[in-house]
N, C-alpha and C positions, 0 to 999 in steps of 0.2 A: 504494500499500499504506500501511496505517496504521503509524506509527512507534511502537515500543514501547521500554521502558526497556532491554531486551536489545539492540535495534538500536542504540540510542545508545551503549551500552557497546562494542558490536562495531565501530561506526563509529570510535570513538576508538582502538581497537586497530588497525584498518586504517590510520588515519592515521599511527600510530607506525611501523608496518611499512613503509609507503610512504616515510616520511622516511629510515628507516635502511636500507632494502632488506635487512633482516636480522631474522629472528625473535629471534635471541639478543640483539642490541643493543636491539631494541624491548622485549623482556622485561625487560632490565636497567633501561631507563628507566621502565617501568611498574610494576616490582616483581612480575611474574608470570612463570611459566615459559614457555619457547618452546613446549612441547606445549600449554599452555593457550591460547596465542595461535593456534596451528594449529587447535585444536578450534573456537575462536571464529570464525575466518575460514571454516572449512568450513560452519559453521552459517549465517553471513551469506550466503555464496555460495549455499547451498541455498535460503534464503528469497528471495533476489533472483533466483535462477534464471540467474545468469551467473557466469563465472569472472573473478575480480578480479586474481589473481596467477598468474604462472607460477613454479613452484618446482622447483628442482633441488638437488642436494647442494651446489652451488657458488654458486648465485645466486638472488636473488628479483627478479623484474621485474614491472612492471604490464602487464596486458592493456589493450587499447583501452578496455574497459569500466571497468577499474580507473583508468586515466588520467582518464576522464570523471568518475567518482565523486570522485576526489581534487580535480579542478578545481571541482566543485560544492559539496563540503562543507568543504573546507579552510579557506576564509575565515570561514564561519560559526562553526566551532569555534574558530578564532583569536580571533574577536570575543568569544565567550563567555569564553575564557581572559583576554582583555584586561580584560573587565568585572569578572571576579572579582578579578583582580590590582589593579584600581583601587580595590577596597574596602580595600586596605591602608592608605590615608590616613585611614581612619576608626578604625583599630585603635590601641590604646595601644601594643601590641607588634607590629611588623611580622612577617609569617610568610610561608611559601611555600618555594620551591625554585629554585635557580639552577644552571645547568649551564655549565661552563667548559671550553674546550679551549685549553691553554696550552703554550708552549715550556718545555723543562726549565729554562732560565735564569730564566724569569719565575716559575716555581714556587718556585725557591730564593730569588731576590733580591727579588721583590715579594710573593708570597703567603705565603712562609714567615714573615716578620716580621709581616704584617698579620692572618692568619687567626686566631691566638689571641685577638686583641683583638675581631675581628669576631664570633666565636662567643660570646664573653663578653657583648658588647653586644646581639647579636641572636640569642638562643638558639633562637628558633622559625623561623629561616631555615636550610634545609638547603642545603649547597653540594656539588655533585658535580663533581669536577675530573678531567679526563683530561689527563695529561701526555704530550705527544708532540712530536718534532721534524719529523714528517712533515707535508708541506703537504696539508691536507685542507680540504674544504668544511665549515666548522663548522656551518653551518645544516642541511646535509644530515645531519650527524652527530647532530642533535638538540640542539646546544648553544645557549645563549642568547648567548654571546659567546666570542671568542677573544682571546688576547694574543700578539702577535708583535712583532718588531722593526719600527720604522717603515721604509717602503719596500717591505715584503713584504705589506702589507695589501691584499686585493683591492679594486679600484677602486669596486665597487658597494656598498661597505660604509660605514657611518659609523664614524669612528675618533676616539678621544680619547687624547692623550698621558698616560702614567702616570709617566714618568721623563724626565730630561734625557738628552742624548747620553752614551754610555758609551765609555770608552777601552779599547782592546784591546791587550794586552801579551804578549810572549814571555817565558816563565819557564823556569828550569832549576834543578836541584838543585845545591848547592855542589859535591858530589862529582862530578857530571857535568861541571861547568864546569871544575873543576880538572883533570879527566882529558882532556877534549877541547878546552878552550879556550873563550873567550867570544867569540862572533861580534861584529864591529864594523860590519858592514853586512849588509842583508838578503840579498844575494847569497851571503854567507858561509854561510848556512843550508844551501846545497846540499852542503856538506861535513859536515853534522851529521845526527844521528839526530833526527827530528822525529815527533811524534804527529799523524798526518794526520786531517783532520776530514771526516766524511761528512755532507753536508747532508740536509735533509728530502726532496729530490727524488732522493736516492741519488747525486748527483754529488759529487766531491771538491772541497773548498774550497781556493782559492789564497790563502795568507796575504797580507793587504794591509798596506802600509806607506805612510806619508807623511812628508815633511820638507821645509820651505821650498818648498812648491809642487811638489815631485817625488813622484810616486806610483808604487808598484811592487806587483805581484801575483806572488808566488813560488809555483810548484808544488813544494812542499818534498818531500824524500825521507824515507822512513821505512818500517819494516817493520810498524808498527802503524797501523791505521785504526779510528776509533771515532766514536761520537756521543753519549758519556756523560761529562759533566763530572767527577763524583766519581771515575770510573775514570781519566780523564785526569790528575786532580790526584794520585791515588795513584801512577800510573805516573811522573809527572814527579818527585814527591818521592823515589821509589825509584831515580831515575837512568836510567830507560828511554829518556828523550829529552826534547827541548824541547817545550813546549806553548804553544798560542796561545789565550788565553781572555780574557773580559771582566775588567777589573781587579778589580771587586768580588768576583769568584769566588776570586781568589788573595790578596787582602789579608791574611787571617789567616795563611796559610802564609808569606808574605813577612815578616810582623812577627815570626813565630816563628823565622825563619832557616832554615826548611825549603826555601824557594825564593828565587831572586833574579831580578829583572826584568833582561832584557837588551834591547839596542837601545831604550832608553827614549826617545831623540830621534826615533825612527821610529814610535812608537806612535800609531795613528790613532784619531780619535774616530768612533764609529759611531752610527747613529740609535738613540734609546732605545725603550722598550717603549710600545706602543699597544694599547689594548683596542678591539675592533671588534665591530660587530653589525649585523644587517640593518635597513635603513630601513623594511622592511615590517612590523616587529613593534614593539609597544609596549615600551618599556624596562621590564623588571620592577623592582619596588621594591627587591628585594634587590640586584640588580645596580647600581642607582643608589647605594644605600648603601655597596656595596663600593668603587665608584669614589671616592665622597666620602672614605671612610676611607683609602684609599691616598694621596689627595692630602693628607689631614690628617697622617698619620704620616710620609709622605715617606721610605720606606726607601731610595730613591734620589733624588738631587736632581732637582727639577722646576722 
């Protein structure tokens, strides 16, 4: 069959749907409605004479024909994107769009201080950030890169450090500590109210401690389980319990006297933030510039 401009547009829509396995998420990436994508795919399937997708209310999957089409046209479209991206080096002002999937801590501690400078310096580069603590395949989600703590980056990805190691501390409000006492050993936490941490895989985190070669992981008790740092800080300041957080997240509250660090001799160092991306894709200019800016501004030591 002869390829028309309509076919090329519909092929790009198909690739986005195949990446996301979702009309809604593909539509958000492309800036079109899910219904427009559905209409486009029906037209493409009609012209090709085969079904490319199996669609239900809960899922979108590729048919055998869809898998074959994806394998056949995915690389050429990526090559076109890479060629267009490569033109950025000829522009006086870089332009384009980058998509990031980042941990909540990374959004606050790394991107928060850096993005105002980035958008001022590179106004023609759009940045789309998804903040989530869930462990997801960032490539399948359509992101150019993800940011996680070192040690949790998938092995098949290229990773670059964006910060040094980060100290994790236990904090409590003065009122709470006056009422319930200050723990002098990690095991003493078993007699305290703690704000339990839900990880990205929905498991509960065991608070980790180290001192002079001794390491402990405590399954702390507590009536409240959460995965949101601002919420944890508010609860800790309000006296709801002890919180376990990266030290940079609590520094201002400690300096204000709203929180106190407890068990400081047991506070462990954890791996810092790493940005990671697929080795199969050319690094977008905007992403390279963002990495360079993080390392220039150093919101966390590197």
